[in-house]
C-alpha positions in Angstrom: -2.8 22.3 4.2 -1.8 24.2 1.5 -1.7 23.3 -2.7 1.8 22.7 -2.6 1.4 20.2 0.2 -1.4 18.7 -1.8 0.7 18.5 -4.9 3.3 16.4 -3.0 0.9 13.8 -1.5 -0.8 13.2 -4.9 2.3 12.9 -6.6 3.7 10.5 -3.7 0.1 8.7 -4.3 0.6 8.5 -8.0 4.2 7.2 -8.1 3.6 5.1 -5.3 0.7 3.5 -6.9 2.7 3.1 -10.6 5.3 1.1 -8.8 2.9 -1.1 -7.0 1.3 -1.9 -10.3 4.5 -2.9 -12.2 5.2 -5.3 -9.4 1.7 -6.5 -9.4 2.3 -7.0 -13.1 5.4 -8.8 -12.6 4.2 -11.2 -10.6 0.7 -11.6 -12.7 2.6 -14.6 -14.3 4.1 -16.4 -11.6 2.4 -19.2 -8.9 0.5 -17.1 -6.0 0.5 -18.1 -2.6 -3.3 -17.9 -1.5 -4.6 -17.3 2.0 -8.0 -16.9 3.2 -8.8 -13.9 5.5 -12.7 -15.0 5.9 -15.3 -16.2 4.0 -14.6 -15.6 0.3 -12.0 -13.1 1.1 -8.6 -14.2 -0.4 -5.1 -12.2 -0.1 -2.2 -13.6 -2.1 1.5 -13.1 -1.8 1.2 -10.3 -4.8 -1.3 -8.2 -2.3 1.4 -8.6 0.1 4.2 -7.2 -1.8 2.2 -4.6 -3.1 1.1 -3.3 0.1 4.2 -3.4 1.7 5.7 -1.4 -1.6 3.2 1.2 -1.1 3.6 1.6 2.9 7.4 1.4 2.6 7.3 4.2 -0.1 5.3 6.4 2.0 6.6 5.8 5.5 10.2 6.9 3.7 8.4 10.0 2.5 6.2 10.8 5.3 7.4 9.0 8.7 4.5 10.6 10.5 1.6 9.4 8.1 -0.7 6.4 9.2 -2.1 3.5 7.2 -5.3 1.5 7.3 -4.7 -1.2 5.4 -6.2 -4.5 3.5 -3.6 -7.0 4.8 -3.2 -6.6 8.3 0.6 -5.4 8.7 1.3 -4.5 12.6 4.9 -2.9 11.4 2.6 0.1 9.7 1.6 2.9 11.9 -2.0 3.4 12.8 -2.4 6.8 13.4 -1.1 10.1 12.4 -1.6 13.4 10.9 -2.9 11.5 7.6 -4.1 8.1 7.5 -3.6 6.6 4.2 -6.1 3.4 3.1 -4.2 1.1 1.1 -6.1 -1.9 -1.1 -3.3 -2.8 -3.4 -4.9 -5.4 -5.3 
């Protein structure tokens, strides 16, 4: 992978993180829907929304990339030439 490709990945990662952060900030003062993934392991609707924002944006840019996500998402591919690790909140 050359430096231009790495720069593009970094730029998309930064822009996507900012967008997901803005979404999480907007949802901060709203009531939360909370689910339990496991013992002491909670996930909120804000987690789902931020993760969806991230994976959708990255998939739009790099349709062949995969994801390892905090919240199970059967719609996101798990394999590809690059695997993004997503833990939104």
